N, C-alpha and C positions, 0 to 999 in steps of 0.2 A: 510766270506761268503762261504757257501757250494754250489757247483755247480755239475751238473750231465750232462753227454752227452747221448742223447737218439735219436733213429730214429725219424724223423719228418714227420708227416702226415698232410699236410694242407687240410682244408675242407671249403666249403662254409656254414658252420654252426658253432655254439658255443657248445662245450661240457662242461657240468657242473659236479662237483664231485657227485658221487652216481648215475648218470644217465647212462643208457645202450645205447651203440652205435653199431648198426649192420652195417656191411660194406660188399660190394661186390667188391672185389679187382681184377682188371684185368690188369692194366698197369704194364709194365715190372719193373719199379722202385719199385712199391709197392709189386709186387710179390716177388722180391728179399728181401724186408724188411721182409715179412712174413716168407720166407724160413729161414732167419737168426733167427727170433724169435722162430721158431719151433725147432731150434737146442739147445735152452735153456732147462734145465731139466724140466720134467713134473711138478714137485712140485714147481718150482720156478715161480715168477711173470714174465710176458712177457710185459714189459712196453714200450710204445712209446708215443711221444708227439703229441698232437692234437692242432693245432692253426687255428684260423679263418683267412681266406684270406681277406686282406684289398683291394688289387688291383692285380688281376691276374685271373687265370682259374684253377678250381679244376681238370678238365680233360684236358690233353694236346691236342693240335690240331690234333694229330693222333689217338685220343681216339676212343673206340668202338662206332659204331653207326653213325659216320660221313662219308660223301661220300669218296670213295676211288679213288684216281687219281694215278694209278700205284702203285709202291712200297711205302709203308709208311716209312718215314724217322725214323732212330733210334734217339730217343730223350734222352737227359741226364736227370739228376735229377732235373734240373732247368726249364724244359719245362713248359711254361705257366706262369712263374714268372720272376722277375727282373733278368737279366742274370749277371749283375755285382755284385749285393748283394741281394740275394733272401729275406733276412730279411726285406727289404723295402716293400715287397709284403704282409707281415703278420702283424697281430696285436701283441702287445707287451706282452699280457698275454694269456696263454692257459691252458690246463688241461692235466695231464698225464692220459693215458688210459692203462688198463691192459687187454690184450687179453686172455680171459678165454677159448675161442674156436677159433681154426684156422683150418678150414676144407677144404682140397684141392678139387677143382672141377675136374671132369673127363677131361683127355686129356691136362693137364697142362694149363687149361683155366683160372686159377685164384684161389681165395680162398674166402670162406664165413667165415667172422670173426664176432665174438661177443665180444665186449669189454665193460668195465665199467670205467667211470671217477673216478679218485681217488683224486688227489691233484692238486691245481693250481700251476702254475709256471710263472716266468718272463723270456721271451726269451732274451738271451744275445747275441748269435751269431749263424750263420748258416753256415755249411760246406757242399760244393757241391763236395767234392773230391771223393766220392764213388758212388756206383750204385743208391743210394737214398740220400736225404738230411738227415743230422744229425744236432742236435742243442745242444748247451750248455745252460742249463736252471738253474734257481735259484728257489728252492721251495718257495712258499709263504705261510706263516702261516695264518690260519683263526682266526681272532680276533673277539670276540663277540661284543664289543662296548657297549655304554651305552643304556640301555632300550631295548635290543634285545628281551627279553622274552615277554614284553608287545607288542612290535611291531609285533612279530610273531603271536600273537593271533589276532591282528587287520588285518593282512594280510590274515590269513586263513578265517576270516569272509568275507573280501572283495573278496577273490578268489571264495568263494561259490556264492556270488552274481554275480560275473563275469560269472561263469559257467552257472548260471541260465538264465541270459539274452542272453548269447551266444546260448544256446540251443533253446531258444524261437525264436531268430532271424533266426535260421536255421530250425525252425519247427521240432525240434527233442525233444525226451524225455530225460530229464536229467538222466544220469546214476545213479544207486543206490548209496546212500551215502556211501562213502568209508572212512575207517579210515585213517586220515592224521597224519603225525608225529608231535610231539610237540617240537623237538629240533630246536631252531631258525635257525641254519645254514642249516640244512636239509630242513626246510621249505623254506628258501630263495632260495635254488638251485632248489627245486622241482617247485616252483611257477615260477621262471625265465624260466625254461625249458618248462613249460606247457602253459604259456601265449603266445598268438600270437603276436610276435614282430619282427621287422626287426633285421637283424644280428647286426647292429651297436648298437641297444638298448640292445640286449642280451649281447653283448660284454661289454657294460658299466656296466651292472649288475655283470658280472663275475669279473671284475677288481675293484669293489668297495673296499674301504680301510678296511672295516670291515662288519660284518653281519648286524649290526644295520643300517648302511648307505644303504646297499642293500635292506633291508626290508622297510625302509622309502621310497626309490625310487619306490619299487614295490607297496606300498600302494597308492602312488600318481598315478602311471600308471593304476592300477586296477580301482580306482575311476574314472579316466578320461575315460578309455576305456568302462567301464560299462555304464556311462552316455551317451557316444557317440553311443554305440550299441543300447541302449534302444530307441534312437530317430530315428533309421533307420528302414525301413520296412523289410529289409532282409540283410543278409551278404553273398553274393554269393561267392561260391568257397573257403570258409574258410578251407575246408578239405585239400586243396592243400598246405596250410601254415603249417600244422601239420603232414602231411604224410611224412614218411622217403623217401628222394629222393637221398641220396648219392650213386653214382655209385661206387666210390672207397671206 
């Protein structure tokens, strides 16, 4: 079993391979992480592990925007998570992100980061001994599974129908038809990221045993959601479920 140790960035969202992740980094622990990544050679990847939070807080209690009551305490890397074993706060499967852009903000106020999901991993252990969490992870191979190609075609058709009824429920014009990929694994991740689902549902799709299983579940979800939305007079506030909200 090949394992890798990477900086760990827990979020209240699920990152999928191939998807772009913008981050506004301001907490001390994550600023330290980005400074370390910046020390890597320019031409080299700058990988870190992104995992969805199962039970905890993305922003520690002293985070930006919260009421100040005197001096804010110095928080360690486990702030907001299980203090004895942070791993209990996270889902078991995550995605490696490669930070293509790390731009310092003026006055050492943090970083603007643009990263892209690359490969899935299984979280094996979490170390809180440094300024930020690090994790030992095991890469997960993407297996096609039986009938992935046919399922991908069905998912794309169902996704178009889902987009159409969603646009109608929000009284919006459907965006011009875009060229969608035909690679089954790419389709499975794109649809998983673009469909409005709770974190637990997205996590279940991320950790599917193979592409065909993920596509079959997406087909079921899309048909169910399309039928439900079509019966509703409107879907208020749906933009809040797809708008990027990650402060870190």
